[in-house]
C-alpha positions in Angstrom: 51.0 31.5 9.4 48.1 31.5 7.0 44.5 31.8 7.7 42.0 29.7 5.6 39.9 31.4 3.1 36.1 32.1 4.2 33.6 30.0 2.6 32.3 31.4 -0.2 28.4 33.3 0.1 25.4 31.6 -0.9 23.8 32.2 -4.0 20.9 34.8 -4.3 17.4 33.5 -3.5 15.4 32.5 -6.6 12.3 33.3 -5.4 12.3 37.0 -6.4 14.0 37.0 -9.8 11.4 38.4 -11.8 14.2 39.4 -15.1 11.6 37.5 -17.4 8.6 39.1 -16.3 10.0 42.9 -16.6 11.3 41.7 -19.9 8.0 40.7 -21.5 6.2 43.5 -19.6 8.7 46.1 -21.2 8.4 44.4 -24.6 4.8 44.5 -24.7 4.0 47.9 -23.6 6.8 49.0 -25.6 5.4 48.0 -28.6 1.7 48.8 -28.1 1.0 51.7 -26.1 3.4 53.3 -24.0 7.2 53.6 -24.9 8.4 54.8 -21.6 6.9 52.0 -20.1 8.8 50.1 -22.4 11.8 51.6 -21.3 11.4 51.8 -17.4 10.8 47.8 -17.4 13.3 47.2 -19.6 15.8 49.0 -17.2 14.6 47.0 -14.1 14.9 43.5 -16.5 18.7 44.4 -17.1 19.0 45.3 -13.6 17.5 42.0 -12.3 19.5 40.0 -14.9 22.6 41.4 -13.7 22.0 40.6 -10.3 20.9 37.1 -10.8 23.2 36.2 -13.7 20.8 35.7 -16.4 20.7 37.3 -20.1 19.6 40.8 -20.3 18.2 40.5 -23.9 14.7 40.5 -22.9 15.4 44.2 -21.1 17.5 45.4 -24.3 14.9 44.7 -26.3 12.2 46.3 -24.4 14.2 49.4 -24.0 14.8 49.6 -27.7 11.1 48.9 -28.8 10.2 51.6 -26.0 12.4 54.1 -27.9 11.2 53.0 -31.3 7.5 53.6 -30.2 8.7 57.0 -28.9 10.4 58.3 -31.9 7.9 56.5 -34.2 4.6 58.6 -32.4 6.5 61.5 -32.5 7.1 61.2 -36.0 3.6 60.3 -36.9 2.2 63.5 -34.5 4.6 65.9 -36.4 3.5 64.8 -39.7 -0.3 64.9 -38.8 -1.0 60.8 -39.6 -1.1 59.8 -35.9 -4.2 57.9 -35.8 -5.8 58.4 -32.6 -5.3 62.4 -32.7 -8.0 64.4 -34.1 -6.8 67.7 -35.7 -9.9 69.2 -35.9 
């Protein structure tokens, strides 16, 4: 005796999808001011993209720009060329 398969689960609710929001925030903050925020928001974008079946490209870009910001800032500070740091 075979039992029928249960119906498929409903698709996830579209109201809480913030993949693009997290990705854009991560890119902007990763490029302009805070690399660590770029990495955090990039992770949140990738997490939501996997959850809702979207492209995680914005999250990957946000993480990349955040890492570039952190490494670039460290290089500028170590060479003494950081524009907002007074070495008086």
